[in-house]
C-alpha positions in Angstrom: -22.0 22.0 -3.8 -19.9 18.8 -4.0 -18.0 16.9 -7.4 -21.7 14.6 -8.2 -24.4 18.3 -8.1 -21.5 19.7 -9.9 -21.4 17.2 -12.9 -25.2 17.1 -12.4 -26.1 21.2 -12.5 -23.5 20.4 -15.6 -25.6 18.3 -17.5 -28.1 20.1 -17.1 -25.8 22.7 -19.1 -24.9 20.7 -21.6 -28.7 19.9 -22.7 -29.2 24.0 -23.0 -26.2 23.9 -25.1 -27.7 20.8 -27.4 -30.8 22.4 -27.1 -29.6 25.5 -28.8 -27.9 24.0 -30.8 -30.8 22.8 -32.6 -33.1 26.1 -32.4 -29.9 27.8 -34.3 -28.8 25.6 -36.4 -30.8 27.9 -39.3 -29.4 31.0 -37.5 -32.6 31.7 -36.2 -34.0 31.1 -32.9 -38.0 32.3 -32.9 -40.1 32.0 -29.8 -42.2 28.7 -30.5 -38.8 27.2 -29.4 -38.5 28.9 -26.8 -41.5 28.0 -25.7 -41.3 24.6 -26.9 -38.4 24.0 -24.4 -39.8 25.6 -21.6 -42.8 23.2 -22.0 -40.9 20.7 -21.9 -39.0 21.6 -19.2 -41.5 21.9 -16.8 -43.7 19.0 -18.1 -40.5 16.0 -18.1 -36.7 17.3 -17.4 -38.1 19.0 -13.5 -38.9 15.3 -12.7 -35.9 14.0 -13.3 -33.7 14.4 -9.6 -34.3 16.4 -7.0 -30.4 18.5 -7.5 -31.3 22.2 -6.7 -28.8 24.4 -7.9 -26.1 27.2 -5.4 -29.8 29.3 -5.6 -32.3 26.6 -4.3 -33.7 26.7 -7.8 -35.0 22.9 -9.9 -31.0 22.4 -12.3 -33.3 21.6 -14.6 -34.2 25.5 -15.0 -30.0 25.5 -15.9 -31.0 24.1 -19.7 -34.0 27.8 -19.6 -30.8 29.6 -18.7 -28.1 28.3 -20.7 -30.5 28.5 -23.6 -31.4 31.7 -22.7 -27.6 32.5 -22.0 -26.6 31.2 -25.9 -29.2 33.2 -27.3 -28.3 36.3 -26.3 -25.3 36.1 -27.0 -25.7 34.9 -30.0 -22.8 31.6 -29.9 -22.5 29.2 -33.0 -23.9 26.9 -32.8 -21.9 23.8 -34.2 -19.6 25.5 -30.8 -22.9 24.7 -28.7 -23.3 21.0 -30.5 -19.5 19.9 -30.4 -19.5 21.1 -26.2 -22.4 18.6 -25.6 -20.8 16.0 -27.6 -17.9 16.1 -25.9 -19.3 16.2 -22.3 -21.7 13.3 -24.2 -18.3 11.3 -24.5 -16.9 12.1 -21.2 -19.9 11.8 -18.3 -21.9 8.6 -20.9 -22.7 6.7 -17.4 -25.3 9.7 -17.2 -27.0 8.8 -20.4 -29.3 6.2 -19.6 -31.5 5.1 -22.6 -34.7 6.7 -21.1 -32.3 10.5 -20.8 -31.4 10.0 -24.4 -35.3 9.6 -24.9 -35.8 12.6 -23.3 -33.4 14.0 -25.1 -34.5 13.4 -28.7 -38.1 13.5 -27.8 -37.0 17.6 -26.6 -34.5 18.2 -29.7 -37.8 16.5 -32.3 -40.0 19.0 -30.2 -37.7 22.3 -30.8 -37.3 21.6 -34.0 -41.0 21.5 -35.3 -42.0 24.1 -33.0 -41.8 26.7 -35.5 -43.1 24.9 -39.6 -42.0 21.8 -39.2 -38.5 20.5 -39.3 -36.1 22.6 -42.1 -32.9 21.5 -43.7 -30.4 23.1 -40.6 -32.3 21.2 -38.1 -32.6 17.8 -39.8 -28.8 17.9 -40.4 -28.3 18.3 -36.5 -30.9 16.0 -35.3 -28.7 12.7 -37.6 -25.8 14.7 -35.9 -27.2 13.9 -32.3 -29.1 10.2 -33.5 -25.1 9.3 -34.5 -23.5 10.5 -31.4 -25.7 8.6 -29.0 -25.9 5.6 -31.9 -21.8 5.0 -31.4 -20.8 2.4 -29.7 -17.0 4.0 -30.0 -17.6 7.2 -29.2 
């Protein structure tokens, strides 16, 4: 695996961290949030590129794999959000306007998946918007 492929896989893993942070911001990841993520990975993210992981699976599945692992490990949502933010700052060229729109739509769908958005999810979405809008980061 070359460096470009490795960055691509890390990109999807970083998205898994972000989407987990949104879902876990209220301390509970619900089945409907999992379902929303899985549906969007299949309907949207698999079509982004042809990158595969070391097992020959579409690299976009790394989003689900990382999300599942983080939930199993019960990691802190704040830590996961910070990790995504750091990756974003270090790899801004990967985040085209269309990719940011897909990320935003996915994050919103996850937050809406269980009885609409709660305060914790709204705050996390607001922070994501600030990251995307900031020119100085």
